[in-house]
FITOR-561313 format. One record per atom (N, C-alpha, C): x, y, z; atom name. Coordinates in pm, whole numbers. Example, Ala and Ser with C-alpha at 12.3 -4.5 7.8 and 13.67 -1.06 7.14 Angstrom:
# residues 2
1319_-569_780_N
1230_-450_780_CA
1320_-330_780_C
1285_-225_708_N
1367_-106_714_CA
1290_3_787_C
# end
This chain:
# residues 228
-1325_1454_-2472_N
-1202_1475_-2397_CA
-1222_1574_-2283_C
-1310_1671_-2305_N
-1337_1769_-2198_CA
-1402_1699_-2078_C
-1491_1605_-2111_N
-1557_1530_-2004_CA
-1455_1446_-1927_C
-1362_1383_-2001_N
-1258_1303_-1936_CA
-1169_1390_-1850_C
-1132_1508_-1901_N
-1047_1599_-1824_CA
-1117_1645_-1697_C
-1248_1673_-1709_N
-1324_1716_-1592_CA
-1332_1605_-1487_C
-1356_1481_-1534_N
-1362_1367_-1442_CA
-1228_1342_-1375_C
-1119_1358_-1453_N
-986_1337_-1398_CA
-953_1441_-1292_C
-988_1566_-1318_N
-963_1672_-1220_CA
-1044_1649_-1093_C
-1165_1595_-1111_N
-1249_1566_-994_CA
-1187_1456_-909_C
-1130_1355_-976_N
-1066_1246_-903_CA
-939_1292_-834_C
-864_1381_-899_N
-740_1429_-841_CA
-763_1528_-727_C
-880_1589_-725_N
-911_1686_-621_CA
-926_1617_-486_C
-843_1656_-392_N
-848_1599_-258_CA
-946_1680_-173_C
-1067_1628_-161_N
-1173_1701_-92_CA
-1155_1696_59_C
-1200_1801_126_N
-1195_1808_271_CA
-1324_1753_329_C
-1313_1652_414_N
-1432_1590_473_CA
-1491_1679_582_C
-1405_1731_671_N
-1450_1823_775_CA
-1328_1896_829_C
-1352_1996_910_N
-1243_2077_966_CA
-1249_2071_1118_C
-1136_2044_1180_N
-1127_2043_1327_CA
-1100_2186_1373_C
-1188_2242_1456_N
-1174_2383_1494_CA
-1068_2409_1600_C
-942_2374_1573_N
-831_2403_1663_CA
-717_2459_1580_C
-637_2545_1642_N
-522_2606_1575_CA
-562_2671_1443_C
-674_2737_1444_N
-720_2806_1324_CA
-793_2717_1225_C
-813_2590_1261_N
-885_2498_1173_CA
-793_2402_1102_C
-807_2271_1130_N
-728_2167_1066_CA
-818_2090_971_C
-787_2097_843_N
-868_2030_742_CA
-835_1880_740_C
-938_1798_747_N
-922_1652_742_CA
-970_1605_605_C
-880_1548_527_N
-912_1508_390_CA
-1003_1386_388_C
-1075_1372_275_N
-1163_1257_257_CA
-1084_1126_263_C
-964_1125_205_N
-882_1004_206_CA
-843_964_348_C
-824_1063_434_N
-790_1034_574_CA
-906_966_645_C
-1027_1017_621_N
-1147_960_685_CA
-1167_816_638_C
-1153_792_508_N
-1170_657_455_CA
-1063_564_511_C
-940_617_528_N
-833_537_589_CA
-870_500_732_C
-927_595_808_N
-972_563_944_CA
-1076_453_943_C
-1168_459_847_N
-1273_357_836_CA
-1211_220_807_C
-1114_217_714_N
-1047_91_681_CA
-972_37_802_C
-905_125_876_N
-835_83_998_CA
-933_26_1099_C
-1048_92_1115_N
-1149_45_1209_CA
-1203_-91_1167_C
-1224_-110_1037_N
-1274_-239_987_CA
-1172_-349_1013_C
-1044_-321_989_N
-940_-421_1012_CA
-928_-456_1160_C
-930_-354_1247_N
-918_-380_1391_CA
-1041_-454_1442_C
-1159_-407_1405_N
-1282_-472_1451_CA
-1292_-615_1397_C
-1256_-632_1270_N
-1258_-766_1212_CA
-1162_-860_1283_C
-1043_-808_1319_N
-945_-890_1391_CA
-998_-932_1527_C
-1062_-838_1597_N
-1115_-869_1730_CA
-1228_-972_1723_C
-1315_-956_1625_N
-1427_-1048_1612_CA
-1382_-1188_1568_C
-1288_-1191_1473_N
-1244_-1320_1420_CA
-1159_-1398_1517_C
-1087_-1329_1606_N
-998_-1397_1701_CA
-1062_-1417_1838_C
-1190_-1385_1850_N
-1259_-1399_1979_CA
-1276_-1548_2014_C
-1250_-1579_2140_N
-1269_-1715_2193_CA
-1178_-1819_2125_C
-1058_-1778_2089_N
-963_-1875_2034_CA
-918_-1971_2143_C
-894_-2096_2107_N
-852_-2198_2203_CA
-731_-2272_2148_C
-660_-2342_2239_N
-544_-2421_2200_CA
-587_-2557_2148_C
-685_-2617_2213_N
-734_-2749_2174_CA
-879_-2739_2126_C
-917_-2836_2043_N
-1053_-2843_1991_CA
-1099_-2708_1934_C
-1022_-2661_1839_N
-1050_-2529_1779_CA
-1172_-2537_1688_C
-1237_-2422_1673_N
-1355_-2414_1587_CA
-1316_-2403_1441_C
-1414_-2418_1352_N
-1388_-2402_1209_CA
-1346_-2258_1177_C
-1404_-2162_1249_N
-1367_-2021_1229_CA
-1221_-2000_1264_C
-1178_-2054_1379_N
-1039_-2039_1419_CA
-946_-2106_1320_C
-983_-2223_1271_N
-899_-2295_1174_CA
-886_-2214_1046_C
-996_-2153_1002_N
-993_-2074_879_CA
-906_-1949_896_C
-919_-1882_1012_N
-840_-1762_1039_CA
-692_-1796_1048_C
-659_-1903_1120_N
-519_-1942_1133_CA
-460_-1981_997_C
-539_-2048_914_N
-491_-2085_781_CA
-466_-1962_695_C
-556_-1862_703_N
-539_-1739_625_CA
-418_-1660_670_C
-400_-1647_802_N
-285_-1573_856_CA
-154_-1644_822_C
-153_-1776_835_N
-33_-1854_802_CA
2_-1838_654_C
-99_-1842_568_N
-74_-1826_424_CA
-18_-1688_393_C
-76_-1584_454_N
-27_-1448_431_CA
117_-1432_479_C
147_-1487_596_N
282_-1477_649_CA
383_-1548_558_C
348_-1670_514_N
438_-1744_425_CA
451_-1672_291_C
342_-1613_246_N
341_-1542_118_CA
443_-1429_119_C
445_-1352_228_N
538_-1240_239_CA
679_-1289_274_C
689_-1393_358_N
821_-1447_394_CA
897_-1496_272_C
826_-1555_177_N
891_-1605_55_CA
950_-1490_-27_C
894_-1370_-13_N
946_-1254_-85_CA
1063_-1190_-12_C
1056_-1184_119_N
1153_-1106_196_CA
1271_-1189_245_C
1254_-1320_253_N
1365_-1405_297_CA
1371_-1424_448_C
1457_-1515_491_N
1467_-1553_631_CA
1514_-1437_719_C
1608_-1355_668_N
1665_-1247_749_CA
1567_-1133_775_C
1459_-1127_696_N
1363_-1017_712_CA
1232_-1057_775_C
1230_-1172_843_N
1103_-1223_898_CA
1041_-1127_999_C
1123_-1050_1068_N
1070_-960_1170_CA
983_-848_1111_C
997_-825_980_N
922_-718_916_CA
795_-768_846_C
769_-897_857_N
652_-956_790_CA
520_-897_842_C
499_-881_974_N
371_-825_1020_CA
340_-688_960_C
443_-602_950_N
421_-470_890_CA
380_-484_744_C
452_-568_670_N
424_-583_528_CA
287_-644_503_C
246_-738_586_N
112_-797_573_CA
5_-691_598_C
29_-606_698_N
-65_-498_728_CA
-78_-401_611_C
37_-364_552_N
35_-274_436_CA
-35_-340_318_C
-12_-469_299_N
-77_-543_191_CA
-229_-539_206_C
-277_-563_329_N
-422_-559_354_CA
-477_-419_335_C
-405_-318_386_N
-454_-181_375_CA
-464_-136_230_C
-358_-156_152_N
-361_-112_12_CA
-464_-191_-67_C
-472_-321_-41_N
-570_-403_-111_CA
-712_-357_-87_C
-747_-331_41_N
-882_-285_74_CA
-903_-144_20_C
-801_-59_29_N
-813_78_-23_CA
-843_77_-173_C
-773_-8_-247_N
-791_-10_-392_CA
-928_-62_-434_C
-986_-153_-356_N
-1117_-208_-393_CA
-1232_-132_-327_C
-1199_-31_-246_N
-1306_44_-178_CA
-1393_121_-277_C
-1343_142_-399_N
-1425_209_-501_CA
-1550_131_-535_C
-1549_-1_-512_N
-1667_-83_-537_CA
-1781_-46_-444_C
-1749_19_-331_N
-1850_57_-232_CA
-1891_203_-245_C
-1852_265_-356_N
-1897_401_-385_CA
-1818_512_-321_C
-1697_482_-271_N
-1612_586_-212_CA
-1487_600_-297_C
-1417_711_-280_N
-1293_734_-354_CA
-1179_664_-282_C
-1110_570_-347_N
-999_499_-282_CA
-893_596_-230_C
-846_578_-107_N
-741_667_-53_CA
-615_668_-139_C
-587_558_-210_N
-466_551_-291_CA
-474_639_-415_C
-589_703_-440_N
-596_803_-546_CA
-548_939_-498_C
-518_948_-369_N
-461_1070_-311_CA
-310_1055_-309_C
-241_1144_-379_N
-95_1136_-387_CA
-31_1145_-249_C
-94_1216_-155_N
-39_1227_-20_CA
-34_1090_49_C
-136_1008_24_N
-142_875_86_CA
-33_785_30_C
-20_781_-102_N
83_695_-162_CA
223_743_-126_C
241_874_-115_N
371_928_-75_CA
405_888_69_C
306_893_158_N
327_854_298_CA
362_706_308_C
293_622_231_N
323_479_231_CA
465_453_182_C
505_524_76_N
639_507_21_CA
746_551_121_C
724_663_189_N
822_713_286_CA
835_616_405_C
722_561_449_N
726_463_558_CA
807_341_518_C
787_296_395_N
860_178_347_CA
1010_205_339_C
1048_322_286_N
1190_353_273_CA
1256_369_410_C
1185_430_505_N
1239_440_641_CA
1262_301_699_C
1166_211_676_N
1182_74_726_CA
1301_5_660_C
1318_28_530_N
1429_-33_457_CA
1563_11_514_C
1579_142_535_N
1706_194_585_CA
1729_152_730_C
1622_150_811_N
1636_105_951_CA
1674_-42_955_C
1617_-122_863_N
1652_-264_856_CA
1800_-281_824_C
1851_-198_732_N
1993_-205_698_CA
2082_-167_815_C
2042_-64_890_N
2121_-20_1006_CA
2121_-126_1115_C
2005_-187_1140_N
1996_-289_1245_CA
2077_-412_1210_C
2082_-445_1082_N
2152_-565_1039_CA
2304_-543_1034_C
2348_-428_984_N
2491_-404_960_CA
2557_-319_1067_C
2476_-239_1139_N
2534_-140_1227_CA
2554_-10_1152_C
2557_100_1223_N
2565_231_1160_CA
2691_247_1074_C
2805_196_1123_N
2930_215_1051_CA
2930_138_918_C
2894_11_922_N
2893_-70_800_CA
2784_-22_704_C
2670_25_761_N
2563_78_676_CA
2612_200_599_C
2687_287_667_N
2741_404_600_CA
2843_367_493_C
2926_266_523_N
3027_224_426_CA
2965_156_304_C
2846_100_321_N
2784_26_211_CA
2751_118_93_C
2741_249_117_N
2712_342_7_CA
2833_357_-86_C
2951_319_-37_N
3071_330_-119_CA
3107_198_-186_C
3015_104_-186_N
3041_-26_-248_CA
2977_-31_-386_C
3037_-93_-487_N
3167_-163_-480_CA
3288_-69_-488_C
3265_55_-537_N
3375_153_-540_CA
3323_286_-486_C
3412_365_-426_N
3370_488_-359_CA
3313_591_-455_C
3352_584_-582_N
3310_687_-676_CA
3159_686_-702_C
3094_573_-675_N
2950_565_-700_CA
2867_596_-575_C
2934_641_-468_N
2863_674_-344_CA
2750_775_-365_C
2772_884_-441_N
2661_979_-462_CA
2539_914_-528_C
2563_819_-618_N
2451_750_-684_CA
2376_665_-584_C
2449_595_-496_N
2385_512_-395_CA
2305_595_-296_C
2356_713_-261_N
2282_803_-171_CA
2157_855_-240_C
2170_889_-368_N
2056_938_-445_CA
1946_833_-455_C
1987_708_-453_N
1890_598_-463_CA
1793_597_-345_C
1836_648_-229_N
1747_655_-113_CA
1627_742_-143_C
1646_847_-221_N
1536_938_-255_CA
1460_892_-379_C
1527_816_-464_N
1462_767_-586_CA
1362_657_-554_C
1396_570_-459_N
1310_457_-428_CA
1171_499_-381_C
1159_592_-282_N
1023_631_-242_CA
946_696_-354_C
1014_774_-438_N
946_836_-551_CA
894_730_-647_C
975_626_-669_N
935_518_-758_CA
815_442_-701_C
820_407_-572_N
709_336_-509_CA
581_419_-511_C
596_548_-480_N
480_637_-474_CA
415_652_-610_C
493_687_-710_N
437_715_-842_CA
386_590_-910_C
448_474_-883_N
400_349_-943_CA
261_317_-892_C
240_325_-760_N
109_295_-702_CA
6_398_-745_C
40_526_-731_N
-53_633_-768_CA
-84_630_-917_C
18_611_-1000_N
-2_612_-1145_CA
-88_497_-1194_C
-67_378_-1137_N
-145_263_-1180_CA
-292_276_-1140_C
-316_325_-1019_N
-455_345_-975_CA
-522_452_-1060_C
-452_560_-1087_N
-508_667_-1168_CA
-524_623_-1314_C
-428_546_-1364_N
-437_496_-1501_CA
-559_408_-1522_C
-590_325_-1422_N
-709_241_-1431_CA
-836_326_-1440_C
-837_438_-1367_N
-954_527_-1373_CA
-968_589_-1512_C
-857_632_-1571_N
-862_693_-1705_CA
-913_593_-1808_C
-864_469_-1801_N
-909_366_-1895_CA
-1059_340_-1879_C
-1105_336_-1753_N
-1248_313_-1729_CA
-1333_426_-1785_C
-1288_549_-1772_N
-1364_662_-1825_CA
-1369_656_-1978_C
-1261_616_-2042_N
-1260_603_-2188_CA
-1356_493_-2233_C
-1357_381_-2160_N
-1448_271_-2195_CA
-1593_314_-2179_C
-1622_391_-2073_N
-1760_438_-2050_CA
-1806_529_-2163_C
-1714_607_-2217_N
-1753_697_-2326_CA
-1775_621_-2456_C
-1699_514_-2479_N
-1714_436_-2601_CA
-1831_339_-2593_C
-1841_267_-2481_N
-1948_168_-2462_CA
-2012_195_-2326_C
-2116_277_-2320_N
-2170_320_-2192_CA
-2247_214_-2113_C
-2286_102_-2178_N
-2371_4_-2110_CA
-2307_-133_-2116_C
-2315_-207_-2006_N
-2275_-347_-2004_CA
-2127_-369_-1984_C
-2048_-342_-2085_N
-1904_-371_-2083_CA
-1831_-300_-1969_C
-1859_-170_-1941_N
-1788_-103_-1831_CA
-1796_-176_-1698_C
-1909_-247_-1673_N
-1923_-318_-1546_CA
-1818_-428_-1534_C
-1794_-501_-1642_N
-1694_-608_-1641_CA
-1554_-551_-1617_C
-1521_-443_-1688_N
-1390_-381_-1672_CA
-1376_-319_-1533_C
-1487_-268_-1478_N
-1484_-210_-1345_CA
-1446_-316_-1241_C
-1501_-435_-1256_N
-1466_-544_-1164_CA
-1319_-579_-1176_C
-1267_-573_-1300_N
-1125_-605_-1321_CA
-1036_-499_-1256_C
-1058_-371_-1290_N
-970_-265_-1244_CA
-986_-239_-1095_C
-1109_-245_-1044_N
-1132_-216_-902_CA
-1098_-333_-811_C
-1108_-455_-864_N
-1086_-572_-780_CA
-951_-637_-811_C
-939_-698_-927_N
-818_-774_-960_CA
-695_-683_-969_C
-705_-575_-1048_N
-591_-486_-1065_CA
-555_-418_-934_C
-656_-384_-851_N
-628_-322_-722_CA
-547_-411_-631_C
-580_-542_-631_N
-505_-637_-549_CA
-365_-659_-604_C
-353_-657_-738_N
-221_-672_-800_CA
-129_-557_-759_C
-184_-433_-757_N
-103_-317_-719_CA
-58_-326_-573_C
-144_-380_-486_N
-105_-400_-347_CA
11_-499_-339_C
3_-606_-417_N
110_-706_-419_CA
240_-646_-471_C
234_-568_-578_N
355_-508_-637_CA
424_-416_-537_C
346_-334_-466_N
404_-242_-369_CA
477_-319_-259_C
412_-422_-204_N
473_-500_-97_CA
590_-582_-149_C
579_-633_-271_N
689_-710_-330_CA
815_-623_-344_C
801_-502_-395_N
916_-414_-413_CA
976_-374_-278_C
889_-344_-180_N
938_-311_-46_CA
1014_-428_13_C
959_-549_-3_N
1026_-671_48_CA
1160_-690_-21_C
1164_-666_-151_N
1289_-681_-226_CA
1397_-586_-176_C
1358_-461_-151_N
1454_-362_-100_CA
1502_-397_39_C
1410_-445_125_N
1450_-486_261_CA
1544_-605_253_C
1514_-700_164_N
1600_-817_148_CA
1740_-778_108_C
1751_-680_18_N
1882_-630_-23_CA
1954_-564_95_C
1877_-495_180_N
1938_-420_289_CA
1992_-511_400_C
1928_-626_421_N
1966_-712_535_CA
2055_-828_494_C
2081_-845_365_N
2168_-954_322_CA
2308_-902_287_C
# end
């Protein structure tokens, strides 16, 4: 148990990758650097995959990319509904980022989603988008009145829900990623050879992608409620 506690504390420790020597020194966390790398991979991959696209006589690469993008868009559209189609690009981007972040452990780095600051930032961004979607759809006046529905007495509960939702999104993503790490450490202590590799593929790959889907699904559900 001491070994597990030590490993858990090491995972929870947000290490500083480097310090920018301005304003007395700005510490840049390891999760931030890995996020920059993931962003660079996504941008570079997009540029390379979409290079030399044509309208007629498209290549097999272009057909594959268009099919993948179309599938992702439809996948998210089915969750968010017709009224929320304008938010699909953001949700697809978040889906890709969280998915890649969760499986980055396979490449020997600490997934950014193991940093509570990262999951909290993602949750806050989602909640801001949800409330902005509600304001754009209903207008400021109707959006404000919606907190008093169906009866005015529950308005404080509806207002409190604005703060509960980001906490729920944040802790669900962070807790599931951290929980997978704890299970893996227990398996390694019980069966140190062979079996941990199979479970590692499950938790780092399959479960990581599932958590990305759950986060985007819940965000889509909240946006759908806000715009309908």
